[in-house]
N, CA, C and O atoms as a Tinker XYZ file with bonds, in Angstrom:
   512  protein
     1  N    -25.563000   16.208000   -0.347000    73     2
     2  CA   -25.046000   14.615000    0.195000    64     1     3
     3  C    -23.695000   15.187000    0.442000    63     2     4     5
     4  O    -23.186000   16.260000    0.118000    81     3
     5  N    -23.159000   13.911000    1.274000    73     3     6
     6  CA   -21.995000   14.283000    2.068000    64     5     7
     7  C    -20.609000   14.252000    1.951000    63     6     8     9
     8  O    -19.994000   13.240000    2.285000    81     7
     9  N    -20.013000   15.289000    1.495000    73     7    10
    10  CA   -18.262000   14.876000    0.757000    64     9    11
    11  C    -17.990000   14.013000    1.576000    63    10    12    13
    12  O    -18.357000   13.604000    2.678000    81    11
    13  N    -16.829000   13.700000    0.338000    73    11    14
    14  CA   -15.545000   12.479000    1.195000    64    13    15
    15  C    -14.210000   12.843000    0.797000    63    14    16    17
    16  O    -13.748000   13.336000   -0.232000    81    15
    17  N    -13.645000   12.412000    2.049000    73    15    18
    18  CA   -12.254000   13.226000    2.139000    64    17    19
    19  C    -11.300000   11.936000    2.051000    63    18    20    21
    20  O    -11.676000   10.942000    2.672000    81    19
    21  N    -10.368000   11.884000    1.494000    73    19    22
    22  CA    -9.380000   10.655000    1.479000    64    21    23
    23  C     -8.344000   11.319000    2.473000    63    22    24    25
    24  O     -8.407000   12.514000    2.761000    81    23
    25  N     -7.514000   10.573000    2.908000    73    23    26
    26  CA    -6.771000   11.045000    4.090000    64    25    27
    27  C     -5.502000   10.028000    4.237000    63    26    28    29
    28  O     -5.517000    9.262000    5.201000    81    27
    29  N     -4.381000    9.985000    3.305000    73    27    30
    30  CA    -3.364000    9.089000    3.351000    64    29    31
    31  C     -1.936000    9.176000    3.991000    63    30    32    33
    32  O     -1.127000   10.046000    3.670000    81    31
    33  N     -1.686000    8.172000    4.951000    73    31    34
    34  CA    -0.318000    8.590000    5.599000    64    33    35
    35  C     -0.336000    7.106000    5.869000    63    34    36    37
    36  O     -1.402000    6.490000    5.872000    81    35
    37  N      0.705000    6.580000    6.074000    73    35    38
    38  CA     1.888000    5.686000    6.198000    64    37    39
    39  C      1.941000    5.013000    8.146000    63    38    40    41
    40  O      2.450000    3.960000    8.528000    81    39
    41  N      1.077000    6.308000    9.182000    73    39    42
    42  CA     1.089000    5.786000    9.787000    64    41    43
    43  C      0.286000    5.360000   10.746000    63    42    44    45
    44  O     -0.200000    6.299000   11.377000    81    43
    45  N     -0.174000    3.902000   11.245000    73    43    46
    46  CA    -1.854000    4.051000   11.295000    64    45    47
    47  C     -2.539000    4.637000   12.545000    63    46    48    49
    48  O     -3.768000    4.664000   12.596000    81    47
    49  N     -1.760000    5.118000   13.580000    73    47    50
    50  CA    -2.195000    5.454000   14.155000    64    49    51
    51  C     -2.712000    7.152000   14.213000    63    50    52    53
    52  O     -3.621000    7.594000   14.916000    81    51
    53  N     -1.973000    7.807000   13.401000    73    51    54
    54  CA    -2.422000    9.358000   12.945000    64    53    55
    55  C     -3.026000    8.926000   11.761000    63    54    56    57
    56  O     -2.025000    8.332000   11.363000    81    55
    57  N     -3.412000    8.836000   11.341000    73    55    58
    58  CA    -4.368000    7.433000   10.394000    64    57    59
    59  C     -5.404000    7.403000   11.002000    63    58    60    61
    60  O     -6.157000    8.136000   10.362000    81    59
    61  N     -6.049000    6.924000   12.043000    73    59    62
    62  CA    -6.993000    6.653000   13.308000    64    61    63
    63  C     -7.692000    8.130000   13.386000    63    62    64    65
    64  O     -8.828000    8.557000   13.181000    81    63
    65  N     -6.598000    8.622000   13.737000    73    63    66
    66  CA    -6.733000   10.092000   14.484000    64    65    67
    67  C     -7.579000   10.993000   14.002000    63    66    68    69
    68  O     -8.527000   11.637000   14.452000    81    67
    69  N     -6.786000   10.853000   12.544000    73    67    70
    70  CA    -7.359000   12.195000   11.793000    64    69    71
    71  C     -9.001000   11.982000   11.045000    63    70    72    73
    72  O     -9.858000   12.786000   10.681000    81    71
    73  N     -8.913000   10.517000   11.044000    73    71    74
    74  CA   -10.061000    9.692000   10.177000    64    73    75
    75  C    -11.405000   10.298000   11.292000    63    74    76    77
    76  O    -12.339000   10.960000   10.840000    81    75
    77  N    -11.314000   10.014000   12.456000    73    75    78
    78  CA   -12.089000    9.888000   14.230000    64    77    79
    79  C    -12.175000   11.866000   14.021000    63    78    80    81
    80  O    -13.292000   12.337000   14.239000    81    79
    81  N    -11.345000   12.614000   13.731000    73    79    82
    82  CA   -10.830000   14.261000   13.319000    64    81    83
    83  C    -12.588000   14.323000   12.456000    63    82    84    85
    84  O    -13.787000   14.336000   12.734000    81    83
    85  N    -11.549000   14.349000   11.171000    73    83    86
    86  CA   -12.158000   14.425000    9.664000    64    85    87
    87  C    -14.076000   13.973000    9.810000    63    86    88    89
    88  O    -14.865000   14.795000    9.344000    81    87
    89  N    -14.623000   12.701000   10.448000    73    87    90
    90  CA   -15.504000   12.004000   10.143000    64    89    91
    91  C    -16.549000   13.104000   11.153000    63    90    92    93
    92  O    -17.587000   13.585000   10.698000    81    91
    93  N    -15.931000   13.442000   12.915000    73    91    94
    94  CA   -16.520000   13.900000   13.317000    64    93    95
    95  C    -16.857000   15.517000   12.809000    63    94    96    97
    96  O    -17.773000   15.983000   13.487000    81    95
    97  N    -16.262000   16.604000   11.639000    73    95    98
    98  CA   -17.106000   17.399000   11.311000    64    97    99
    99  C    -17.953000   17.265000   10.395000    63    98   100   101
   100  O    -18.334000   18.185000    9.671000    81    99
   101  N    -18.400000   15.888000   10.330000    73    99   102
   102  CA   -19.568000   15.670000    9.299000    64   101   103
   103  C    -19.429000   14.914000    7.667000    63   102   104   105
   104  O    -20.362000   14.810000    6.871000    81   103
   105  N    -17.640000   14.319000    7.389000    73   103   106
   106  CA   -17.384000   13.563000    6.034000    64   105   107
   107  C    -17.261000   12.669000    6.184000    63   106   108   109
   108  O    -16.969000   12.208000    7.287000    81   107
   109  N    -17.440000   11.942000    5.058000    73   107   110
   110  CA   -17.480000   10.339000    4.919000    64   109   111
   111  C    -15.495000   10.472000    4.732000    63   110   112   113
   112  O    -14.763000   11.275000    4.152000    81   111
   113  N    -15.287000    9.416000    5.438000    73   111   114
   114  CA   -13.845000    9.227000    5.813000    64   113   115
   115  C    -12.960000    7.850000    4.501000    63   114   116   117
   116  O    -12.752000    6.719000    4.941000    81   115
   117  N    -12.649000    8.113000    3.351000    73   115   118
   118  CA   -11.524000    7.532000    2.843000    64   117   119
   119  C    -10.272000    6.931000    3.348000    63   118   120   121
   120  O     -9.896000    8.015000    3.795000    81   119
   121  N     -8.911000    5.816000    3.788000    73   119   122
   122  CA    -7.839000    6.032000    4.665000    64   121   123
   123  C     -7.655000    5.398000    3.696000    63   122   124   125
   124  O     -8.478000    4.813000    2.992000    81   123
   125  N     -5.939000    5.518000    3.546000    73   123   126
   126  CA    -4.821000    4.608000    2.642000    64   125   127
   127  C     -3.491000    4.917000    3.587000    63   126   128   129
   128  O     -3.370000    5.990000    4.178000    81   127
   129  N     -2.432000    3.771000    3.665000    73   127   130
   130  CA    -1.802000    3.593000    4.660000    64   129   131
   131  C     -0.072000    3.664000    3.852000    63   130   132   133
   132  O      1.018000    3.116000    4.017000    81   131
   133  N     -0.670000    4.672000    2.954000    73   131   134
   134  CA     0.590000    4.758000    1.362000    64   133   135
   135  C     -0.074000    5.440000    0.016000    63   134   136   137
   136  O     -1.199000    5.782000   -0.348000    81   135
   137  N      1.293000    5.442000   -0.523000    73   135   138
   138  CA     0.935000    6.552000   -1.752000    64   137   139
   139  C      0.623000    5.063000   -2.976000    63   138   140   141
   140  O     -0.061000    5.462000   -3.918000    81   139
   141  N      0.967000    3.628000   -3.090000    73   139   142
   142  CA     0.921000    2.464000   -3.430000    64   141   143
   143  C     -1.034000    2.583000   -3.439000    63   142   144   145
   144  O     -1.880000    2.977000   -4.241000    81   143
   145  N     -1.033000    2.156000   -2.443000    73   143   146
   146  CA    -2.802000    2.109000   -1.989000    64   145   147
   147  C     -4.027000    2.912000   -2.268000    63   146   148   149
   148  O     -5.170000    2.523000   -2.509000    81   147
   149  N     -3.425000    4.399000   -2.164000    73   147   150
   150  CA    -4.166000    6.038000   -2.342000    64   149   151
   151  C     -4.183000    5.632000   -4.279000    63   150   152   153
   152  O     -5.199000    5.797000   -4.953000    81   151
   153  N     -3.058000    5.187000   -4.771000    73   151   154
   154  CA    -3.460000    5.671000   -5.956000    64   153   155
   155  C     -4.221000    4.664000   -6.289000    63   154   156   157
   156  O     -5.093000    5.253000   -6.928000    81   155
   157  N     -4.662000    2.940000   -6.314000    73   155   158
   158  CA    -5.625000    2.199000   -5.940000    64   157   159
   159  C     -7.155000    2.646000   -5.851000    63   158   160   161
   160  O     -8.096000    2.271000   -6.551000    81   159
   161  N     -7.135000    3.761000   -4.549000    73   159   162
   162  CA    -8.476000    4.583000   -4.929000    64   161   163
   163  C     -8.467000    5.075000   -5.862000    63   162   164   165
   164  O     -9.399000    4.865000   -6.639000    81   163
   165  N     -7.486000    5.893000   -6.190000    73   163   166
   166  CA    -8.233000    7.218000   -6.674000    64   165   167
   167  C     -8.666000    7.264000   -8.653000    63   166   168   169
   168  O     -8.867000    8.127000   -9.507000    81   167
   169  N     -8.599000    4.971000   -8.521000    73   167   170
   170  CA    -8.507000    4.552000   -9.631000    64   169   171
   171  C    -10.290000    4.858000  -10.307000    63   170   172   173
   172  O    -10.764000    5.051000  -11.426000    81   171
   173  N    -10.960000    4.739000   -8.585000    73   171   174
   174  CA   -11.947000    4.498000   -9.109000    64   173   175
   175  C    -12.597000    5.643000   -7.655000    63   174   176   177
   176  O    -13.710000    5.627000   -7.128000    81   175
   177  N    -12.053000    6.046000   -7.519000    73   175   178
   178  CA   -13.231000    7.140000   -6.772000    64   177   179
   179  C    -12.047000    8.418000   -6.980000    63   178   180   181
   180  O    -10.862000    8.604000   -7.256000    81   179
   181  N    -13.217000    9.073000   -6.656000    73   179   182
   182  CA   -13.162000   11.253000   -6.814000    64   181   183
   183  C    -13.315000   11.756000   -5.529000    63   182   184   185
   184  O    -14.473000   12.026000   -5.210000    81   183
   185  N    -12.135000   12.019000   -4.426000    73   183   186
   186  CA   -12.435000   12.377000   -3.247000    64   185   187
   187  C    -13.058000   14.137000   -2.986000    63   186   188   189
   188  O    -12.853000   14.378000   -4.176000    81   187
   189  N    -13.343000   14.828000   -2.712000    73   187   190
   190  CA   -14.006000   16.044000   -2.414000    64   189   191
   191  C    -13.089000   16.268000   -2.306000    63   190   192   193
   192  O    -12.602000   17.131000   -3.036000    81   191
   193  N    -12.138000   15.472000   -1.103000    73   191   194
   194  CA   -10.389000   16.672000   -1.219000    64   193   195
   195  C     -9.616000   15.741000   -0.276000    63   194   196   197
   196  O    -10.247000   15.107000    0.569000    81   195
   197  N     -8.015000   15.601000   -0.393000    73   195   198
   198  CA    -7.478000   15.276000    0.035000    64   197   199
   199  C     -6.793000   15.646000    1.379000    63   198   200   201
   200  O     -7.055000   16.744000    1.870000    81   199
   201  N     -6.022000   14.889000    1.941000    73   199   202
   202  CA    -5.130000   14.696000    2.851000    64   201   203
   203  C     -3.702000   14.020000    2.618000    63   202   204   205
   204  O     -3.675000   12.789000    2.579000    81   203
   205  N     -2.768000   14.580000    2.493000    73   203   206
   206  CA    -2.065000   13.598000    2.386000    64   205   207
   207  C     -0.199000   13.141000    3.319000    63   206   208   209
   208  O      0.786000   13.580000    2.724000    81   207
   209  N     -0.005000   12.531000    4.315000    73   207   210
   210  CA     1.779000   13.132000    3.925000    64   209   211
   211  C      1.945000   13.061000    3.241000    63   210   212   213
   212  O      1.410000   12.658000    2.208000    81   211
   213  N      3.590000   13.792000    3.806000    73   211   214
   214  CA     4.292000   13.746000    2.815000    64   213   215
   215  C      5.437000   11.991000    2.421000    63   214   216   217
   216  O      5.636000   11.223000    1.479000    81   215
   217  N      5.820000   12.154000    3.704000    73   215   218
   218  CA     6.691000   11.383000    4.016000    64   217   219
   219  C      6.209000    9.598000    3.660000    63   218   220   221
   220  O      5.436000    9.047000    4.444000    81   219
   221  N      6.517000    9.163000    2.964000    73   219   222
   222  CA     5.770000    7.554000    3.222000    64   221   223
   223  C      6.315000    6.917000    2.412000    63   222   224   225
   224  O      7.375000    7.526000    2.264000    81   223
   225  N      6.334000    5.665000    1.433000    73   223   226
   226  CA     7.198000    5.151000    1.251000    64   225   227
   227  C      8.384000    5.694000    0.597000    63   226   228   229
   228  O      9.319000    4.941000    0.327000    81   227
   229  N      8.421000    6.855000    0.337000    73   227   230
   230  CA     9.132000    7.789000   -0.171000    64   229   231
   231  C      9.570000    8.958000    0.590000    63   230   232   233
   232  O      8.668000    9.600000    1.128000    81   231
   233  N     11.214000    9.516000    0.803000    73   231   234
   234  CA    10.888000   11.120000    1.018000    64   233   235
   235  C      9.781000   12.572000    0.125000    63   234   236   237
   236  O      9.516000   13.748000    0.373000    81   235
   237  N      9.444000   11.580000   -0.947000    73   235   238
   238  CA     8.441000   12.910000   -1.520000    64   237   239
   239  C      7.018000   11.764000   -1.943000    63   238   240   241
   240  O      6.306000   12.336000   -2.769000    81   239
   241  N      6.607000   10.706000   -1.674000    73   239   242
   242  CA     5.562000   10.397000   -1.623000    64   241   243
   243  C      3.899000   11.312000   -1.905000    63   242   244   245
   244  O      3.101000   11.173000   -2.832000    81   243
   245  N      3.845000   12.227000   -0.704000    73   243   246
   246  CA     2.870000   12.699000   -0.541000    64   245   247
   247  C      3.250000   13.822000   -2.074000    63   246   248   249
   248  O      2.222000   14.183000   -2.646000    81   247
   249  N      4.221000   14.200000   -2.534000    73   247   250
   250  CA     4.637000   15.450000   -3.465000    64   249   251
   251  C      4.334000   14.307000   -5.031000    63   250   252   253
   252  O      3.686000   14.985000   -5.829000    81   251
   253  N      4.499000   13.461000   -5.381000    73   251   254
   254  CA     4.046000   12.288000   -6.273000    64   253   255
   255  C      2.418000   12.268000   -6.330000    63   254   256   257
   256  O      1.718000   12.371000   -7.338000    81   255
   257  N      1.911000   12.074000   -4.678000    73   255   258
   258  CA     0.536000   11.944000   -4.879000    64   257   259
   259  C     -0.338000   12.826000   -5.479000    63   258   260   261
   260  O     -1.243000   12.459000   -6.229000    81   259
   261  N     -0.013000   14.471000   -5.057000    73   259   262
   262  CA    -0.821000   15.226000   -5.087000    64   261   263
   263  C     -0.757000   15.567000   -7.056000    63   262   264   265
   264  O     -1.577000   15.718000   -7.961000    81   263
   265  N      0.666000   15.549000   -6.905000    73   263   266
   266  CA     0.395000   15.705000   -8.267000    64   265   267
   267  C     -0.172000   14.467000   -9.177000    63   266   268   269
   268  O     -0.598000   14.786000  -10.287000    81   267
   269  N     -0.199000   13.639000   -8.957000    73   267   270
   270  CA    -0.698000   12.240000  -10.175000    64   269   271
   271  C     -2.457000   12.930000  -10.678000    63   270   272   273
   272  O     -3.169000   13.062000  -11.673000    81   271
   273  N     -2.442000   13.344000   -8.429000    73   271   274
   274  CA    -4.397000   13.186000   -7.805000    64   273   275
   275  C     -4.493000   14.161000   -8.750000    63   274   276   277
   276  O     -5.549000   13.932000   -9.340000    81   275
   277  N     -4.028000   15.018000   -9.168000    73   275   278
   278  CA    -4.052000   16.448000   -9.945000    64   277   279
   279  C     -4.169000   16.997000  -11.341000    63   278   280   281
   280  O     -4.643000   17.883000  -12.052000    81   279
   281  N     -3.362000   15.796000  -11.274000    73   279   282
   282  CA    -3.700000   15.884000  -13.223000    64   281   283
   283  C     -5.308000   14.898000  -12.973000    63   282   284   285
   284  O     -6.372000   15.178000  -13.525000    81   283
   285  N     -5.129000   13.975000  -12.206000    73   283   286
   286  CA    -6.293000   13.424000  -12.947000    64   285   287
   287  C     -8.038000   13.871000  -12.337000    63   286   288   289
   288  O     -9.150000   13.412000  -12.600000    81   287
   289  N     -7.511000   15.071000  -11.355000    73   287   290
   290  CA    -8.989000   15.687000  -11.044000    64   289   291
   291  C     -8.338000   17.164000  -10.146000    63   290   292   293
   292  O     -8.339000   17.402000   -8.938000    81   291
   293  N     -7.909000   17.828000  -11.108000    73   291   294
   294  CA    -7.102000   18.972000  -10.739000    64   293   295
   295  C     -8.420000   19.983000  -10.492000    63   294   296   297
   296  O     -8.825000   20.902000  -11.203000    81   295
   297  N     -8.819000   19.585000   -9.506000    73   295   298
   298  CA   -10.431000   20.603000   -9.562000    64   297   299
   299  C    -10.255000   19.793000   -7.658000    63   298   300   301
   300  O    -10.425000   20.476000   -6.648000    81   299
   301  N     -9.926000   18.408000   -7.630000    73   299   302
   302  CA   -10.576000   18.415000   -5.734000    64   301   303
   303  C     -8.417000   19.064000   -5.171000    63   302   304   305
   304  O     -7.278000   18.846000   -5.584000    81   303
   305  N     -8.968000   19.724000   -4.267000    73   303   306
   306  CA    -8.122000   20.505000   -3.410000    64   305   307
   307  C     -6.982000   19.329000   -2.460000    63   306   308   309
   308  O     -7.493000   18.342000   -1.933000    81   307
   309  N     -5.960000   19.496000   -2.377000    73   307   310
   310  CA    -5.332000   18.596000   -1.745000    64   309   311
   311  C     -4.549000   19.533000   -0.449000    63   310   312   313
   312  O     -4.059000   20.662000   -0.479000    81   311
   313  N     -4.642000   18.773000    0.394000    73   311   314
   314  CA    -3.771000   19.266000    1.931000    64   313   315
   315  C     -2.727000   18.269000    1.772000    63   314   316   317
   316  O     -3.029000   17.118000    1.454000    81   315
   317  N     -1.349000   18.668000    1.998000    73   315   318
   318  CA     0.068000   17.694000    2.118000    64   317   319
   319  C     -0.133000   18.089000    4.290000    63   318   320   321
   320  O      0.219000   19.196000    4.698000    81   319
   321  N     -0.505000   17.386000    4.954000    73   319   322
   322  CA     0.509000   17.407000    6.304000    64   321   323
   323  C      1.685000   16.611000    6.712000    63   322   324   325
   324  O      2.113000   15.481000    6.479000    81   323
   325  N      2.106000   17.815000    7.532000    73   323   326
   326  CA     3.989000   16.794000    7.157000    64   325   327
   327  C      4.503000   17.444000    8.655000    63   326   328   329
   328  O      4.377000   18.615000    9.014000    81   327
   329  N      5.186000   16.198000    9.493000    73   327   330
   330  CA     6.071000   17.420000   10.605000    64   329   331
   331  C      7.577000   17.101000   10.014000    63   330   332   333
   332  O      8.515000   16.776000   10.741000    81   331
   333  N      7.694000   17.296000    8.050000    73   331   334
   334  CA     9.114000   17.832000    7.546000    64   333   335
   335  C     10.005000   18.953000    7.986000    63   334   336   337
   336  O     11.224000   19.017000    8.143000    81   335
   337  N      9.004000   19.846000    8.144000    73   335   338
   338  CA     9.918000   20.667000    8.817000    64   337   339
   339  C     10.486000   20.701000   10.201000    63   338   340   341
   340  O     11.614000   21.037000   10.564000    81   339
   341  N      9.251000   20.196000   11.035000    73   339   342
   342  CA     9.607000   20.005000   12.206000    64   341   343
   343  C     11.368000   19.050000   12.235000    63   342   344   345
   344  O     12.391000   19.427000   12.807000    81   343
   345  N     11.212000   18.091000   11.612000    73   343   346
   346  CA    12.028000   17.058000   11.530000    64   345   347
   347  C     13.562000   17.313000   10.848000    63   346   348   349
   348  O     14.646000   16.914000   11.272000    81   347
   349  N     13.205000   18.287000    9.390000    73   347   350
   350  CA    14.333000   18.201000    9.057000    64   349   351
   351  C     14.730000   19.718000    8.475000    63   350   352   353
   352  O     15.542000   19.835000    7.557000    81   351
   353  N     14.291000   20.493000    8.895000    73   351   354
   354  CA    14.076000   21.852000    8.549000    64   353   355
   355  C     13.664000   22.683000    7.470000    63   354   356   357
   356  O     13.340000   23.866000    7.367000    81   355
   357  N     13.752000   21.891000    6.838000    73   355   358
   358  CA    12.724000   22.293000    4.704000    64   357   359
   359  C     11.694000   22.521000    5.707000    63   358   360   361
   360  O     11.360000   22.111000    6.819000    81   359
   361  N     11.169000   23.768000    4.381000    73   359   362
   362  CA    10.736000   24.267000    4.625000    64   361   363
   363  C      9.640000   24.002000    3.210000    63   362   364   365
   364  O     10.168000   23.488000    2.224000    81   363
   365  N      8.788000   24.202000    3.166000    73   363   366
   366  CA     7.713000   24.197000    1.761000    64   365   367
   367  C      7.067000   25.768000    1.803000    63   366   368   369
   368  O      6.923000   26.294000    2.907000    81   367
   369  N      6.621000   26.616000    0.380000    73   367   370
   370  CA     6.053000   27.506000    0.069000    64   369   371
   371  C      4.926000   27.504000   -0.610000    63   370   372   373
   372  O      4.326000   28.318000    0.091000    81   371
   373  N      4.280000   27.260000   -1.317000    73   371   374
   374  CA     2.842000   27.137000   -2.123000    64   373   375
   375  C      2.841000   27.770000   -2.791000    63   374   376   377
   376  O      2.678000   27.458000   -3.971000    81   375
   377  N      3.039000   29.108000   -2.348000    73   375   378
   378  CA     2.675000   30.637000   -2.751000    64   377   379
   379  C      3.845000   30.935000   -3.877000    63   378   380   381
   380  O      3.730000   31.615000   -4.897000    81   379
   381  N      4.930000   30.273000   -3.426000    73   379   382
   382  CA     6.015000   30.809000   -4.972000    64   381   383
   383  C      5.797000   30.213000   -6.046000    63   382   384   385
   384  O      5.026000   29.263000   -6.185000    81   383
   385  N      6.668000   30.889000   -7.153000    73   383   386
   386  CA     5.987000   30.130000   -8.094000    64   385   387
   387  C      6.544000   29.043000   -8.246000    63   386   388   389
   388  O      5.917000   28.068000   -8.660000    81   387
   389  N      8.109000   28.986000   -7.877000    73   387   390
   390  CA     8.675000   28.153000   -8.374000    64   389   391
   391  C      8.621000   26.454000   -7.602000    63   390   392   393
   392  O      8.979000   25.341000   -7.987000    81   391
   393  N      8.105000   26.878000   -6.599000    73   391   394
   394  CA     7.395000   25.596000   -5.508000    64   393   395
   395  C      6.166000   24.992000   -6.108000    63   394   396   397
   396  O      6.003000   23.773000   -6.047000    81   395
   397  N      4.927000   26.101000   -6.925000    73   395   398
   398  CA     4.331000   26.034000   -7.449000    64   397   399
   399  C      3.889000   25.052000   -8.295000    63   398   400   401
   400  O      2.952000   24.269000   -8.145000    81   399
   401  N      5.099000   25.245000   -9.711000    73   399   402
   402  CA     5.419000   24.273000  -10.506000    64   401   403
   403  C      5.332000   22.825000   -9.926000    63   402   404   405
   404  O      4.418000   22.124000  -10.360000    81   403
   405  N      6.034000   22.389000   -9.155000    73   403   406
   406  CA     6.245000   20.977000   -8.831000    64   405   407
   407  C      5.291000   20.579000   -7.501000    63   406   408   409
   408  O      4.737000   19.485000   -7.400000    81   407
   409  N      5.203000   21.553000   -6.590000    73   407   410
   410  CA     4.054000   21.344000   -5.684000    64   409   411
   411  C      2.597000   21.597000   -5.764000    63   410   412   413
   412  O      2.190000   22.748000   -5.925000    81   411
   413  N      1.636000   20.408000   -5.644000    73   411   414
   414  CA     1.033000   20.381000   -6.851000    64   413   415
   415  C     -0.497000   20.032000   -5.344000    63   414   416   417
   416  O     -1.451000   19.254000   -5.373000    81   415
   417  N      0.074000   21.278000   -3.978000    73   415   418
   418  CA    -1.256000   21.112000   -3.205000    64   417   419
   419  C     -1.552000   22.300000   -3.002000    63   418   420   421
   420  O     -0.829000   23.230000   -3.360000    81   419
   421  N     -2.812000   22.460000   -2.315000    73   419   422
   422  CA    -3.309000   24.100000   -2.060000    64   421   423
   423  C     -3.062000   24.429000   -0.413000    63   422   424   425
   424  O     -3.210000   25.539000    0.098000    81   423
   425  N     -2.773000   23.563000    0.081000    73   423   426
   426  CA    -2.240000   23.712000    1.795000    64   425   427
   427  C     -1.098000   22.867000    2.186000    63   426   428   429
   428  O     -0.870000   21.684000    1.934000    81   427
   429  N     -0.328000   23.880000    2.964000    73   427   430
   430  CA     0.402000   23.197000    3.399000    64   429   431
   431  C      0.186000   22.579000    5.257000    63   430   432   433
   432  O     -0.073000   23.704000    5.684000    81   431
   433  N      0.132000   21.896000    6.231000    73   431   434
   434  CA    -0.586000   22.062000    6.837000    64   433   435
   435  C      0.788000   21.431000    8.210000    63   434   436   437
   436  O      1.151000   20.295000    7.904000    81   435
   437  N      1.428000   21.904000    9.378000    73   435   438
   438  CA     2.315000   20.468000    9.895000    64   437   439
   439  C      0.956000   19.800000   10.781000    63   438   440   441
   440  O     -0.160000   20.155000   11.159000    81   439
   441  N      1.623000   18.904000   10.819000    73   439   442
   442  CA     1.273000   17.558000   11.409000    64   441   443
   443  C      1.238000   18.006000   13.025000    63   442   444   445
   444  O      2.251000   18.369000   13.623000    81   443
   445  N      0.022000   17.928000   13.582000    73   443   446
   446  CA    -0.662000   18.004000   15.499000    64   445   447
   447  C     -1.376000   19.032000   15.314000    63   446   448   449
   448  O     -1.252000   19.722000   16.325000    81   447
   449  N     -2.383000   19.760000   14.239000    73   447   450
   450  CA    -2.853000   20.497000   14.024000    64   449   451
   451  C     -4.009000   21.205000   14.657000    63   450   452   453
   452  O     -4.782000   21.432000   13.726000    81   451
   453  N     -4.561000   21.707000   15.857000    73   451   454
   454  CA    -5.604000   22.087000   15.901000    64   453   455
   455  C     -6.967000   21.308000   15.315000    63   454   456   457
   456  O     -7.233000   21.233000   14.116000    81   455
   457  N     -7.652000   20.831000   16.231000    73   455   458
   458  CA    -8.735000   20.463000   15.529000    64   457   459
   459  C     -9.709000   21.431000   14.701000    63   458   460   461
   460  O    -10.360000   21.073000   13.719000    81   459
   461  N     -9.701000   22.837000   15.311000    73   459   462
   462  CA   -10.839000   24.035000   15.337000    64   461   463
   463  C    -10.330000   24.476000   13.609000    63   462   464   465
   464  O    -10.945000   24.419000   12.544000    81   463
   465  N     -9.251000   24.816000   13.881000    73   463   466
   466  CA    -7.384000   25.386000   12.608000    64   465   467
   467  C     -8.073000   23.974000   11.619000    63   466   468   469
   468  O     -9.031000   24.476000   11.031000    81   467
   469  N     -8.001000   22.859000   11.319000    73   467   470
   470  CA    -8.173000   21.994000   10.399000    64   469   471
   471  C     -9.579000   21.703000   10.335000    63   470   472   473
   472  O     -9.856000   20.719000    9.650000    81   471
   473  N    -10.163000   22.073000   10.665000    73   471   474
   474  CA   -11.803000   22.233000   10.585000    64   473   475
   475  C    -12.330000   23.260000    9.449000    63   474   476   477
   476  O    -12.995000   22.971000    8.455000    81   475
   477  N    -11.919000   24.376000    9.800000    73   475   478
   478  CA   -11.383000   25.903000    9.358000    64   477   479
   479  C    -10.520000   25.556000    7.879000    63   478   480   481
   480  O    -10.832000   26.253000    6.913000    81   479
   481  N     -9.780000   24.827000    7.745000    73   479   482
   482  CA    -8.828000   24.530000    6.468000    64   481   483
   483  C     -9.538000   23.937000    5.516000    63   482   484   485
   484  O     -9.622000   24.340000    4.356000    81   483
   485  N    -10.143000   22.832000    6.034000    73   483   486
   486  CA   -11.146000   22.111000    5.189000    64   485   487
   487  C    -12.098000   22.740000    4.738000    63   486   488   489
   488  O    -12.082000   22.963000    3.527000    81   487
   489  N    -12.895000   23.088000    5.305000    73   487   490
   490  CA   -14.491000   24.434000    4.789000    64   489   491
   491  C    -13.963000   25.014000    3.733000    63   490   492   493
   492  O    -14.523000   24.881000    2.645000    81   491
   493  N    -12.948000   25.662000    3.839000    73   491   494
   494  CA   -12.306000   27.009000    2.981000    64   493   495
   495  C    -12.536000   26.300000    1.706000    63   494   496   497
   496  O    -13.267000   26.509000    0.738000    81   495
   497  N    -11.616000   25.332000    2.044000    73   495   498
   498  CA   -10.843000   24.862000    0.371000    64   497   499
   499  C    -12.369000   23.964000   -0.383000    63   498   500   501
   500  O    -12.620000   23.715000   -1.562000    81   499
   501  N    -13.304000   23.604000    1.133000    73   499   502
   502  CA   -14.316000   22.894000   -0.198000    64   501   503
   503  C    -15.510000   24.361000   -0.283000    63   502   504   505
   504  O    -16.634000   24.276000   -0.780000    81   503
   505  N    -15.094000   25.253000    0.145000    73   503   506
   506  CA   -15.851000   26.612000    0.085000    64   505   507
   507  C    -17.639000   26.166000    0.341000    63   506   508   509
   508  O    -18.462000   26.359000   -0.554000    81   507
   509  N    -18.029000   25.545000    1.732000    73   507   510
   510  CA   -18.494000   25.220000    2.920000    64   509   511
   511  C    -19.020000   26.832000    3.210000    63   510   512
   512  O    -19.576000   27.118000    4.270000    81   511
């Protein structure tokens, strides 16, 4: 059975590019243009993996969505794809204990990730 990847980003161009990339890897893709739309989708769908933008409706939309998602589906891997480090200089380390408590992401990727790297990370998280 094909795995389903949920991609959430408020940049429609980025959403299209990511959808095409992830579909090329052989996955079904569902997209949402923000936290609220994604929350509605998650009421009826459990994706196999989610790729979330960090800054959407608010600066921490991705964190909030990841937190809510992990509460409902603790076993679904979450990737937060962000340009926040490049834009603000802020960085996050999901492997540090203090960040782990509030950042419910399995992986952080900088936007602009190479396609082969993205595919490798998705396969690793899905244990394929």
